[in-house]
All heavy atoms as an XYZ file, in Angstrom:
895
protein
N       0.840     -1.187      0.000
C       0.000      0.000      0.000
C       0.884      1.249      0.000
O       1.813      1.353      0.790
C      -0.870     -0.004      1.256
C      -1.802      1.171      1.338
S      -2.946      0.992      2.717
C      -2.179      2.063      3.899
N       0.620      2.153     -0.891
C       1.369      3.396     -0.949
C       0.789      4.399      0.021
O      -0.392      4.696     -0.024
C       1.316      3.999     -2.360
C       2.141      3.203     -3.335
O       3.100      2.553     -2.959
N       1.762      3.247     -4.587
N       1.625      4.896      0.890
C       1.177      5.942      1.789
C       1.308      7.277      1.083
O       2.142      7.456      0.216
C       2.021      5.949      3.064
C       1.809      4.730      3.929
C       2.613      4.874      5.190
C       2.447      3.651      6.068
N       3.341      3.701      7.216
N       0.471      8.214      1.483
C       0.534      9.561      0.916
C       1.854     10.222      1.312
O       2.364     10.011      2.402
C      -0.627     10.412      1.443
C      -1.944     10.141      0.747
C      -1.930     10.552     -0.705
O      -1.619     11.712     -1.008
O      -2.243      9.699     -1.552
N       2.372     10.990      0.418
C       3.568     11.754      0.718
C       3.168     12.927      1.609
O       2.190     13.602      1.334
C       4.185     12.260     -0.587
C       5.560     12.800     -0.411
S       6.330     13.114     -1.985
C       5.297     14.438     -2.594
N       3.926     13.144      2.682
C       3.525     14.214      3.588
C       4.594     15.305      3.696
O       4.876     15.805      4.766
C       3.159     13.664      4.969
C       4.305     12.890      5.585
O       5.372     12.780      4.993
N       4.090     12.350      6.772
N       5.185     15.640      2.556
C       6.142     16.740      2.491
C       5.430     17.888      1.792
O       4.854     17.702      0.722
C       7.395     16.336      1.679
C       8.367     17.492      1.578
C       8.057     15.115      2.294
N       5.455     19.079      2.405
C       4.743     20.171      1.756
C       5.511     20.650      0.524
O       6.714     20.465      0.396
C       4.451     21.317      2.742
C       5.687     22.103      3.081
O       6.062     22.986      2.299
O       6.286     21.818      4.140
N       4.763     21.240     -0.390
C       5.282     21.568     -1.712
C       6.461     22.543     -1.650
O       7.431     22.380     -2.386
C       4.143     22.139     -2.570
C       4.389     22.058     -4.048
C       3.168     22.490     -4.844
O       2.355     23.273     -4.374
N       3.030     21.984     -6.045
N       6.413     23.532     -0.769
C       7.513     24.501     -0.730
C       8.804     23.858     -0.233
O       9.891     24.181     -0.709
C       7.144     25.722      0.110
O       6.936     25.358      1.446
N       8.707     22.914      0.696
C       9.886     22.178      1.154
C      10.451     21.347      0.011
O      11.668     21.275     -0.189
C       9.519     21.259      2.347
O       8.986     22.063      3.388
C      10.716     20.492      2.852
N       9.558     20.730     -0.747
C       9.952     19.925     -1.897
C      10.660     20.789     -2.948
O      11.728     20.423     -3.452
C       8.692     19.304     -2.500
C       8.779     17.956     -3.185
C       9.463     16.923     -2.315
C       7.385     17.492     -3.573
N      10.091     21.940     -3.250
C      10.689     22.849     -4.235
C      12.098     23.247     -3.792
O      13.048     23.206     -4.588
C       9.806     24.102     -4.453
C      10.558     25.179     -5.231
C       8.522     23.721     -5.179
N      12.253     23.613     -2.522
C      13.568     24.013     -2.013
C      14.582     22.876     -2.146
O      15.722     23.091     -2.560
C      13.481     24.439     -0.541
C      12.754     25.767     -0.357
O      12.581     26.506     -1.354
O      12.356     26.054      0.776
N      14.161     21.670     -1.783
C      15.065     20.521     -1.846
C      15.474     20.237     -3.293
O      16.648     19.982     -3.582
C      14.393     19.294     -1.230
N      14.508     20.281     -4.209
C      14.806     20.055     -5.628
C      15.720     21.139     -6.177
O      16.632     20.863     -6.950
C      13.514     19.996     -6.437
C      12.898     18.631     -6.472
C      12.099     18.074     -5.529
C      13.043     17.657     -7.497
N      11.730     16.810     -5.927
C      12.291     16.537     -7.125
C      13.732     17.637     -8.712
C      12.213     15.391     -7.905
C      13.654     16.498     -9.503
C      12.899     15.386     -9.090
N      15.473     22.389     -5.807
C      16.283     23.497     -6.314
C      17.744     23.327     -5.895
O      18.646     23.629     -6.657
C      15.728     24.839     -5.816
C      16.406     26.054     -6.431
C      16.176     26.194     -7.925
O      15.057     26.185     -8.400
N      17.256     26.310     -8.671
N      17.963     22.806     -4.689
C      19.330     22.582     -4.206
C      19.960     21.347     -4.844
O      21.141     21.347     -5.184
C      19.325     22.414     -2.687
C      19.054     23.698     -1.932
C      19.129     23.456     -0.432
C      18.798     24.712      0.335
N      17.402     24.766      0.743
N      19.189     20.281     -5.008
C      19.727     18.982     -5.417
C      19.873     18.826     -6.936
O      20.859     18.258     -7.402
C      18.812     17.878     -4.887
C      19.368     16.478     -5.000
C      20.349     16.146     -3.900
O      20.182     16.559     -2.766
N      21.383     15.405     -4.229
N      18.908     19.307     -7.694
C      18.890     19.033     -9.143
C      20.152     19.484     -9.873
O      20.650     18.733    -10.721
C      17.634     19.637     -9.788
C      17.436     19.328    -11.275
C      17.354     17.824    -11.529
C      16.168     20.011    -11.783
N      20.708     20.660     -9.586
C      21.913     21.072    -10.338
C      23.062     20.072    -10.250
O      23.877     19.986    -11.176
C      22.288     22.416     -9.687
C      20.983     22.949     -9.190
C      20.223     21.737     -8.714
N      23.119     19.277     -9.180
C      24.173     18.268     -9.051
C      24.041     17.164    -10.099
O      25.011     16.454    -10.372
C      24.138     17.643     -7.654
C      24.464     18.639     -6.554
C      24.444     17.997     -5.182
O      24.656     16.768     -5.086
O      24.195     18.724     -4.213
N      22.855     17.015    -10.672
C      22.619     15.943    -11.642
C      22.646     16.438    -13.088
O      22.568     15.634    -14.012
C      21.277     15.247    -11.354
C      21.336     14.501    -10.059
C      20.980     15.128     -8.878
C      21.812     13.200    -10.005
C      21.085     14.464     -7.663
C      21.922     12.527     -8.806
C      21.556     13.166     -7.643
O      21.675     12.504     -6.447
N      22.731     17.729    -13.275
C      22.736     18.284    -14.623
C      24.152     18.353    -15.170
O      25.124     18.182    -14.447
C      22.095     19.673    -14.618
C      20.637     19.719    -14.162
C      20.131     21.158    -14.185
C      19.762     18.826    -15.019
N      24.253     18.622    -16.462
C      25.549     18.760    -17.099
C      26.197     20.068    -16.652
O      25.500     21.032    -16.336
C      25.375     18.761    -18.626
C      24.710     17.490    -19.107
O      25.028     16.400    -18.652
N      23.776     17.639    -20.020
N      27.531     20.123    -16.635
C      28.205     21.369    -16.261
C      27.717     22.525    -17.138
O      27.606     22.374    -18.352
C      29.687     21.071    -16.521
C      29.792     19.578    -16.459
C      28.470     19.062    -16.960
N      27.383     23.632    -16.508
C      26.924     24.800    -17.259
C      25.420     24.882    -17.413
O      24.893     25.955    -17.700
N      24.713     23.763    -17.255
C      23.248     23.797    -17.295
C      22.745     24.487    -16.036
O      23.390     24.442    -14.993
C      22.652     22.387    -17.325
C      22.851     21.671    -18.653
O      23.319     22.301    -19.610
O      22.527     20.472    -18.706
N      21.582     25.106    -16.137
C      20.977     25.687    -14.943
C      19.508     25.296    -14.897
O      18.901     24.995    -15.923
C      21.131     27.210    -14.945
O      20.435     27.776    -16.029
N      18.966     25.287    -13.680
C      17.577     24.859    -13.504
C      16.861     25.766    -12.520
O      17.460     26.258    -11.570
C      17.527     23.421    -13.009
N      15.582     25.978    -12.781
C      14.706     26.630    -11.817
C      13.563     25.659    -11.530
O      12.970     25.113    -12.461
C      14.115     27.940    -12.370
C      15.120     29.056    -12.581
C      15.788     28.975    -13.943
O      15.144     28.691    -14.929
N      17.080     29.209    -13.977
N      13.283     25.465    -10.261
C      12.212     24.566     -9.844
C      11.142     25.411     -9.162
O      11.438     26.219     -8.295
C      12.737     23.480     -8.879
C      11.607     22.542     -8.473
C      13.879     22.709     -9.512
N       9.897     25.212     -9.587
C       8.776     25.937     -8.996
C       7.661     24.955     -8.660
O       7.575     23.868     -9.232
C       8.230     26.981     -9.974
C       9.222     28.058    -10.327
C       8.641     29.038    -11.321
O       7.947     28.655    -12.269
N       8.922     30.313    -11.120
N       6.802     25.371     -7.740
C       5.624     24.575     -7.416
C       4.676     24.593     -8.609
O       4.557     25.604     -9.306
C       4.939     25.153     -6.189
N       4.025     23.472     -8.867
C       2.990     23.399     -9.899
C       1.671     23.797     -9.243
O       1.156     23.079     -8.390
C       2.920     21.976    -10.453
C       1.960     21.846    -11.627
O       1.049     22.696    -11.763
O       2.110     20.892    -12.403
N       1.158     24.940     -9.624
C      -0.057     25.460     -9.001
C      -1.253     24.531     -9.188
O      -2.176     24.510     -8.376
C      -0.372     26.848     -9.555
N      -1.246     23.729    -10.247
C      -2.372     22.847    -10.545
C      -2.268     21.485     -9.849
O      -3.216     20.711     -9.876
C      -2.480     22.637    -12.054
N      -1.102     21.199     -9.242
C      -0.882     19.879     -8.660
C      -0.097     20.024     -7.358
O       1.084     20.360     -7.389
C      -0.109     19.002     -9.657
C       0.211     17.622     -9.109
O      -0.186     17.302     -7.965
O       0.876     16.855     -9.826
N      -0.725     19.760     -6.209
C      -0.040     19.927     -4.931
C       1.157     18.995     -4.748
O       2.000     19.229     -3.901
C      -1.113     19.666     -3.880
C      -2.219     18.985     -4.592
C      -2.116     19.345     -6.043
N       1.242     17.941     -5.543
C       2.389     17.029     -5.484
C       3.289     17.211     -6.706
O       4.107     16.355     -7.015
C       1.910     15.580     -5.411
C       1.208     15.241     -4.123
C       0.835     13.774     -4.114
C       0.125     13.388     -2.857
N      -1.217     13.908     -2.735
N       3.107     18.335     -7.404
C       3.823     18.529     -8.655
C       4.825     19.662     -8.621
O       4.748     20.574     -7.796
N       5.761     19.566     -9.545
C       6.792     20.576     -9.713
C       6.860     20.968    -11.183
O       6.563     20.159    -12.066
C       8.160     20.014     -9.311
C       8.297     19.446     -7.907
C       9.605     18.676     -7.788
C       8.240     20.555     -6.883
N       7.265     22.181    -11.431
C       7.591     22.642    -12.781
C       9.091     22.876    -12.802
O       9.622     23.587    -11.945
C       6.850     23.944    -13.118
C       5.352     23.774    -13.259
C       5.039     23.013    -14.525
N       3.610     22.870    -14.710
C       3.049     22.776    -15.905
N       3.772     22.810    -16.996
N       1.749     22.621    -16.007
N       9.755     22.269    -13.748
C      11.210     22.351    -13.823
C      11.598     22.976    -15.158
O      11.206     22.490    -16.220
C      11.842     20.952    -13.678
C      11.454     20.348    -12.321
C      13.357     21.037    -13.838
C      11.849     18.895    -12.150
N      12.355     24.059    -15.079
C      12.843     24.755    -16.269
C      14.359     24.570    -16.303
O      15.041     24.891    -15.331
C      12.482     26.239    -16.205
C      13.031     27.035    -17.343
N      12.379     27.139    -18.555
C      14.178     27.747    -17.462
C      13.101     27.893    -19.367
N      14.209     28.274    -18.724
N      14.871     24.037    -17.413
C      16.312     23.802    -17.542
C      16.828     24.575    -18.747
O      16.299     24.446    -19.851
C      16.626     22.302    -17.710
C      16.163     21.527    -16.462
C      18.131     22.094    -17.959
C      16.275     20.020    -16.580
N      17.855     25.380    -18.505
C      18.567     26.049    -19.587
C      19.801     25.217    -19.893
O      20.664     25.026    -19.024
C      18.986     27.470    -19.181
C      17.791     28.413    -19.114
O      16.963     28.380    -20.043
O      17.694     29.171    -18.135
N      19.874     24.709    -21.121
C      20.996     23.866    -21.524
C      22.234     24.722    -21.768
O      22.144     25.826    -22.308
C      20.639     23.076    -22.780
N      23.370     24.189    -21.369
C      24.636     24.879    -21.605
C      24.968     24.830    -23.096
O      24.423     24.031    -23.844
C      25.745     24.203    -20.806
N      25.853     25.689    -23.498
C      26.313     25.645    -24.882
C      25.743     26.769    -25.713
O      25.081     27.674    -25.209
N      25.992     26.680    -27.002
C      25.658     27.777    -27.916
C      24.310     27.594    -28.597
O      23.949     28.358    -29.473
C      26.759     27.926    -28.965
C      28.100     28.164    -28.353
N      28.418     29.338    -27.697
C      29.184     27.374    -28.255
C      29.656     29.256    -27.243
N      30.142     28.067    -27.564
N      23.571     26.570    -28.222
C      22.289     26.297    -28.870
C      21.148     27.135    -28.291
O      20.123     27.304    -28.919
C      21.923     24.812    -28.733
C      22.951     23.871    -29.318
C      23.004     23.927    -30.825
O      22.013     24.208    -31.480
N      24.172     23.654    -31.387
N      21.290     27.614    -27.067
C      20.260     28.398    -26.379
C      18.948     27.638    -26.227
O      17.876     28.201    -26.382
C      20.022     29.745    -27.076
C      21.244     30.594    -27.152
C      21.909     30.770    -28.337
C      21.749     31.213    -26.006
C      23.058     31.548    -28.406
C      22.894     31.995    -26.064
C      23.557     32.166    -27.275
N      19.053     26.326    -25.956
C      17.857     25.527    -25.718
C      17.417     25.666    -24.272
O      18.242     25.730    -23.358
C      18.121     24.038    -25.986
C      18.155     23.679    -27.438
C      19.294     23.098    -27.986
C      17.063     23.897    -28.258
C      19.333     22.743    -29.321
C      17.096     23.550    -29.591
C      18.231     22.973    -30.128
N      16.106     25.686    -24.065
C      15.565     25.581    -22.716
C      14.415     24.584    -22.746
O      13.703     24.466    -23.745
C      15.110     26.941    -22.185
O      14.036     27.432    -22.938
N      14.272     23.853    -21.653
C      13.298     22.776    -21.546
C      12.409     23.020    -20.341
O      12.893     23.405    -19.280
C      14.015     21.429    -21.353
C      14.866     21.020    -22.517
C      16.110     21.582    -22.724
C      14.408     20.075    -23.414
C      16.890     21.210    -23.801
C      15.177     19.695    -24.498
C      16.433     20.265    -24.694
N      11.109     22.786    -20.520
C      10.169     22.863    -19.398
C       9.562     21.483    -19.187
O       9.042     20.880    -20.129
C       9.062     23.885    -19.689
C       9.597     25.309    -19.645
O      10.267     25.662    -18.672
O       9.342     26.059    -20.601
N       9.643     21.014    -17.947
C       9.103     19.710    -17.584
C       8.084     19.868    -16.471
O       8.195     20.747    -15.629
C      10.219     18.788    -17.065
C      11.240     18.419    -18.090
C      12.423     19.136    -18.205
C      11.029     17.357    -18.946
C      13.373     18.807    -19.147
C      11.971     17.010    -19.898
C      13.155     17.732    -19.999
N       7.103     18.970    -16.503
C       6.163     18.826    -15.396
C       6.557     17.528    -14.700
O       6.704     16.485    -15.345
C       4.741     18.748    -15.920
C       3.714     18.613    -14.839
C       2.304     18.606    -15.408
O       2.107     18.654    -16.610
N       1.330     18.545    -14.538
N       6.731     17.604    -13.400
C       7.158     16.450    -12.623
C       6.139     16.239    -11.507
O       5.913     17.132    -10.697
C       8.548     16.714    -12.052
S       9.186     15.411    -11.002
N       5.500     15.075    -11.483
C       4.479     14.782    -10.471
C       4.859     13.531     -9.704
O       5.307     12.539    -10.289
C       3.120     14.531    -11.136
O       2.722     15.653    -11.867
N       4.666     13.594     -8.403
C       4.888     12.401     -7.584
C       3.687     11.477     -7.712
O       2.564     11.873     -7.421
C       5.105     12.792     -6.122
C       6.539     13.151     -5.817
C       7.004     14.440     -6.020
C       7.420     12.188     -5.346
C       8.333     14.765     -5.760
C       8.746     12.507     -5.082
C       9.191     13.790     -5.296
O      10.498     14.097     -5.039
N       3.928     10.255     -8.179
C       2.873      9.239     -8.259
C       2.664      8.616     -6.883
O       1.560      8.223     -6.533
C       3.252      8.167     -9.280
C       3.479      8.683    -10.701
C       3.963      7.559    -11.598
C       2.221      9.321    -11.261
N       3.743      8.490     -6.139
C       3.701      8.061     -4.747
C       4.942      8.655     -4.080
O       5.560      9.560     -4.633
C       3.613      6.532     -4.613
C       4.783      5.801     -5.254
O       5.914      6.353     -5.273
O       4.591      4.673     -5.717
N       5.324      8.128     -2.933
C       6.419      8.754     -2.195
C       7.784      8.540     -2.828
O       8.742      9.209     -2.462
C       6.445      8.236     -0.754
C       5.164      8.606     -0.013
C       5.212      8.228      1.427
N       5.520      6.818      1.625
C       5.740      6.281      2.815
N       5.696      7.026      3.894
N       6.006      5.002      2.930
N       7.890      7.605     -3.767
C       9.192      7.317     -4.377
C       9.245      7.602     -5.869
O      10.312      7.876     -6.406
C       9.553      5.847     -4.162
C       9.888      5.503     -2.753
C      10.373      4.085     -2.677
N       9.466      3.167     -3.335
C       8.796      2.206     -2.717
N       8.944      2.035     -1.441
N       8.000      1.412     -3.388
N       8.127      7.484     -6.546
C       8.155      7.502     -8.007
C       7.584      8.800     -8.566
O       6.532      9.266     -8.139
C       7.341      6.322     -8.553
C       7.506      6.145    -10.037
C       6.729      4.950    -10.572
O       6.168      4.171     -9.784
O       6.683      4.819    -11.803
N       8.309      9.357     -9.557
C       7.833     10.558    -10.226
C       7.521     10.258    -11.681
O       8.097      9.367    -12.287
C       8.858     11.721    -10.153
C       9.018     12.218     -8.730
C      10.181     11.356    -10.772
N       6.583     11.013    -12.194
C       6.259     10.976    -13.621
C       6.740     12.306    -14.190
O       6.436     13.370    -13.656
C       4.759     10.828    -13.818
C       4.345     10.861    -15.269
C       2.839     10.681    -15.419
O       2.153     10.312    -14.471
N       2.353     10.957    -16.593
N       7.505     12.235    -15.277
C       8.087     13.435    -15.869
C       7.566     13.573    -17.289
O       7.624     12.628    -18.070
C       9.631     13.349    -15.886
C      10.234     14.612    -16.468
C      10.168     13.083    -14.488
N       7.057     14.759    -17.595
C       6.557     15.023    -18.949
C       7.195     16.292    -19.485
O       7.279     17.299    -18.782
C       5.041     15.211    -18.925
C       4.275     13.960    -18.563
C       2.779     14.206    -18.526
O       2.286     15.044    -19.307
O       2.114     13.576    -17.698
N       7.622     16.225    -20.735
C       8.135     17.411    -21.408
C       6.961     18.302    -21.780
O       5.994     17.853    -22.382
C       8.901     17.003    -22.673
C       9.475     18.153    -23.502
C      10.544     18.896    -22.725
C      10.032     17.618    -24.810
N       7.042     19.562    -21.393
C       5.970     20.506    -21.680
C       6.310     21.351    -22.905
O       5.482     21.573    -23.773
C       5.705     21.424    -20.458
C       4.650     22.466    -20.782
C       5.287     20.596    -19.254
N       7.580     21.810    -22.975
C       7.953     22.732    -24.043
C       9.468     22.747    -24.209
O      10.205     22.559    -23.242
C       7.459     24.145    -23.690
C       7.631     25.141    -24.827
O       7.458     24.746    -25.991
O       7.949     26.302    -24.539
N       9.909     22.956    -25.440
C      11.323     23.183    -25.737
C      11.411     24.475    -26.524
O      10.654     24.674    -27.479
C      11.944     22.046    -26.578
C      13.423     22.331    -26.843
C      11.768     20.707    -25.909
N      12.330     25.325    -26.115
C      12.532     26.578    -26.836
C      14.001     26.736    -27.186
O      14.879     26.215    -26.495
C      12.076     27.775    -25.990
C      10.593     27.801    -25.746
C      10.147     29.041    -24.988
O      11.011     29.813    -24.517
O       8.925     29.229    -24.864
N      14.228     27.462    -28.272
C      15.585     27.826    -28.667
C      15.584     29.330    -28.832
O      14.845     29.858    -29.670
C      15.960     27.139    -29.973
C      17.369     27.426    -30.413
C      17.669     26.653    -31.674
N      19.077     26.762    -31.998
C      19.643     26.091    -32.970
N      18.928     25.267    -33.704
N      20.925     26.251    -33.223
N      16.386     30.001    -28.010
C      16.458     31.467    -28.035
C      15.065     32.089    -27.927
O      14.738     33.038    -28.630
C      17.181     31.947    -29.282
N      14.209     31.492    -27.070
C      12.891     32.054    -26.818
C      11.796     31.639    -27.784
O      10.644     32.008    -27.619
N      12.131     30.861    -28.806
C      11.136     30.411    -29.788
C      10.893     28.908    -29.615
O      11.848     28.133    -29.517
C      11.635     30.665    -31.219
C      11.895     32.118    -31.530
C      10.620     32.949    -31.531
O       9.615     32.565    -32.113
N      10.667     34.082    -30.854
N       9.632     28.505    -29.607
C       9.302     27.085    -29.505
C       9.858     26.346    -30.715
O       9.793     26.836    -31.837
C       7.771     26.893    -29.422
O       7.309     27.553    -28.234
C       7.399     25.428    -29.347
N      10.444     25.180    -30.477
C      11.009     24.366    -31.556
C      10.361     22.988    -31.558
O       9.764     22.565    -30.576
C      12.545     24.219    -31.416
C      13.243     25.557    -31.570
C      12.925     23.558    -30.108
N      10.520     22.287    -32.676
C       9.990     20.929    -32.804
C      10.697     20.017    -31.808
O      11.915     20.077    -31.654
C      10.192     20.417    -34.222
N       9.914     19.176    -31.144
C      10.462     18.309    -30.104
C      10.887     16.952    -30.658
O      11.408     16.120    -29.918
C       9.408     18.110    -29.000
C       9.035     19.413    -28.328
C       7.769     19.309    -27.500
O       7.280     18.183    -27.274
O       7.262     20.360    -27.078
N      10.689     16.727    -31.962
C      10.923     15.385    -32.501
C      12.259     15.245    -33.229
O      12.494     14.253    -33.888
C       9.773     14.970    -33.420
C       9.553     15.963    -34.545
O      10.212     17.004    -34.600
N       8.630     15.660    -35.431
N      13.159     16.237    -33.115
C      14.471     16.083    -33.732
C      15.320     15.172    -32.859
O      15.098     15.054    -31.647
C      15.180     17.443    -33.905
O      15.471     17.966    -32.610
C      14.331     18.420    -34.697
N      16.319     14.555    -33.464
C      17.164     13.616    -32.728
C      17.880     14.313    -31.568
O      17.951     13.781    -30.461
C      18.191     12.999    -33.685
C      18.973     11.870    -33.063
C      19.882     11.185    -34.057
O      19.521     11.105    -35.249
O      20.951     10.728    -33.630
N      18.378     15.520    -31.806
C      19.093     16.254    -30.761
C      18.180     16.558    -29.573
O      18.558     16.365    -28.420
C      19.666     17.557    -31.330
C      20.457     18.352    -30.307
C      20.964     19.669    -30.853
O      20.392     20.219    -31.785
N      22.032     20.181    -30.266
N      16.964     17.016    -29.852
C      16.016     17.339    -28.780
C      15.619     16.069    -28.033
O      15.550     16.053    -26.799
C      14.757     18.049    -29.339
C      15.136     19.377    -29.998
C      13.715     18.259    -28.252
C      15.672     20.424    -29.072
N      15.364     14.988    -28.762
C      14.992     13.720    -28.115
C      16.101     13.233    -27.190
O      15.843     12.765    -26.083
C      14.679     12.650    -29.167
C      13.430     12.913    -29.967
C      12.178     12.831    -29.113
O      11.986     11.883    -28.378
N      11.330     13.838    -29.221
N      17.344     13.365    -27.650
C      18.482     12.921    -26.849
C      18.625     13.772    -25.582
O      18.784     13.240    -24.482
C      19.752     13.014    -27.701
C      20.922     12.281    -27.120
C      22.083     12.248    -28.104
O      21.940     11.618    -29.170
O      23.114     12.870    -27.798
N      18.548     15.081    -25.734
C      18.643     15.974    -24.574
C      17.489     15.739    -23.608
O      17.686     15.681    -22.393
C      18.654     17.439    -25.029
C      19.964     17.945    -25.634
C      19.742     19.287    -26.315
C      21.042     18.044    -24.575
N      16.276     15.584    -24.154
C      15.101     15.334    -23.310
C      15.291     14.057    -22.500
O      15.044     14.036    -21.293
C      13.825     15.246    -24.165
O      13.643     16.488    -24.859
C      12.603     14.960    -23.319
N      15.744     13.007    -23.158
C      15.982     11.738    -22.466
C      16.987     11.877    -21.341
O      16.801     11.335    -20.242
N      18.055     12.627    -21.607
C      19.069     12.868    -20.570
C      18.461     13.601    -19.378
O      18.685     13.226    -18.232
C      20.230     13.703    -21.124
C      21.170     12.898    -22.010
O      21.074     11.649    -22.017
O      21.997     13.521    -22.701
N      17.694     14.664    -19.664
C      17.121     15.456    -18.572
C      16.096     14.659    -17.779
O      16.049     14.750    -16.553
C      16.526     16.763    -19.087
C      17.591     17.753    -19.503
C      17.513     18.414    -20.714
C      18.679     18.020    -18.683
C      18.501     19.313    -21.101
C      19.669     18.917    -19.061
C      19.580     19.566    -20.265
O      20.545     20.451    -20.636
N      15.271     13.863    -18.467
C      14.289     13.027    -17.754
C      15.029     12.061    -16.820
O      14.642     11.880    -15.660
C      13.379     12.279    -18.752
C      12.571     11.190    -18.045
C      12.449     13.260    -19.461
N      16.123     11.477    -17.313
C      16.914     10.563    -16.474
C      17.489     11.310    -15.262
O      17.431     10.822    -14.134
C      18.032      9.922    -17.304
C      18.741      8.797    -16.566
C      19.752      8.064    -17.431
N      20.912      8.911    -17.706
C      21.186      9.494    -18.883
N      20.396      9.299    -19.911
N      22.253     10.250    -19.049
N      18.021     12.509    -15.484
C      18.587     13.294    -14.388
C      17.512     13.650    -13.351
O      17.776     13.642    -12.147
C      19.227     14.584    -14.905
C      20.407     14.356    -15.802
N      21.345     13.365    -15.606
C      20.804     15.013    -16.916
C      22.266     13.419    -16.552
N      21.956     14.419    -17.364
N      16.308     13.962    -13.824
C      15.209     14.297    -12.909
C      14.841     13.075    -12.056
O      14.640     13.176    -10.851
C      13.997     14.855    -13.689
C      14.355     16.241    -14.268
C      12.755     14.933    -12.800
C      13.368     16.765    -15.302
N      14.794     11.895    -12.691
C      14.515     10.664    -11.937
C      15.623     10.382    -10.919
O      15.344      9.952     -9.794
C      14.331      9.470    -12.878
C      12.980      9.402    -13.502
N      11.856      9.008    -12.803
C      12.556      9.694    -14.753
C      10.805      9.054    -13.602
N      11.198      9.473    -14.787
N      16.889     10.627    -11.314
C      18.006     10.425    -10.388
C      17.889     11.360     -9.190
O      18.154     10.969     -8.053
C      19.342     10.657    -11.107
C      19.675      9.572    -12.120
C      20.835      9.954    -13.042
O      21.300     11.120    -13.014
O      21.275      9.082    -13.800
N      17.484     12.595     -9.440
C      17.305     13.552     -8.362
C      16.183     13.097     -7.431
O      16.317     13.176     -6.204
C      17.020     14.942     -8.931
S      16.937     16.229     -7.666
N      15.090     12.608     -7.997
C      13.977     12.110     -7.182
C      14.445     10.964     -6.285
O      14.071     10.895     -5.109
C      12.817     11.655     -8.069
N      15.290     10.083     -6.841
C      15.825      8.975     -6.036
C      16.683      9.508     -4.890
O      16.610      9.022     -3.772
C      16.670      8.022     -6.905
C      15.836      7.167     -7.824
C      14.911      6.242     -7.057
O      15.316      5.576     -6.124
N      13.650      6.223     -7.453
N      17.493     10.523     -5.181
C      18.359     11.090     -4.147
C      17.537     11.736     -3.030
O      17.964     11.754     -1.882
C      19.299     12.117     -4.781
N      16.369     12.263     -3.380
C      15.516     12.923     -2.390
C      14.546     11.954     -1.710
O      13.784     12.353     -0.830
C      14.734     14.064     -3.044
C      15.586     15.248     -3.510
C      14.745     16.242     -4.282
C      16.283     15.917     -2.327
N      14.574     10.686     -2.087
C      13.610      9.730     -1.525
C      13.679      9.586     -0.002
O      12.644      9.335      0.612
C      13.688      8.374     -2.221
O      14.920      7.748     -1.947
N      14.844      9.780      0.647
C      14.804      9.732      2.113
C      13.893     10.804      2.718
O      13.326     10.611      3.786
C      16.262      9.971      2.523
C      17.059      9.478      1.358
C      16.217      9.842      0.140
N      13.725     11.917      2.003
C      12.849     12.977      2.487
C      11.373     12.684      2.154
O      10.491     12.931      2.966
C      13.256     14.301      1.832
C      12.429     15.496      2.275
S      12.956     16.994      1.445
C      11.906     16.964      0.010
N      11.121     12.119      0.981
C       9.740     11.889      0.553
C       9.216     10.534      1.022
O       8.011     10.319      1.019
C       9.607     11.978     -0.982
O      10.466     10.996     -1.592
C       9.977     13.360     -1.486
N      10.121      9.622      1.358
C       9.728      8.271      1.756
C      10.472      7.893      3.033
O      11.310      6.997      3.016
C      10.056      7.294      0.619
C       9.500      5.917      0.884
O       8.451      5.762      1.497
N      10.206      4.901      0.420
N      10.166      8.580      4.150
C      10.920      8.345      5.383
C      10.709      6.961      5.960
O       9.737      6.314      5.682
C      10.402      9.427      6.339
C       9.110      9.885      5.770
C       9.117      9.560      4.322
C-alpha cells in the first residue's frame, strides 16, 4: 500500500532546487517551482549549456512517495518554440528526464521516510 507523501510543496521545491543542479551537465541551470495545478507537482525549467540556447520545461508529479512521472511541456531555442521530434532534442530530453529521476531517487529519504 502506498502511503501519501507528507512533504509540503515549498519544502519539496527548495530541496529540488538545491539537489537538481548536481545531476545536470556542467553549465546547465535549472529553476524549480511549485505546480499550481498539482499539490504534489513541480515545474522544472532547464537552460541547456552551450551555444544552442535551448531551454526545456518539464512537469514532474509524484505518483507516490518514491516515483515521479516526468513530462516534457515545451522546448525553446532562443525564446522560440522548436519541434520536439528532432534527434538532438529527443536525446537531450531523455538525458534530462533521467537526471530528474536520479534527483527524485536522491531525495527519496525525504519523501519516503
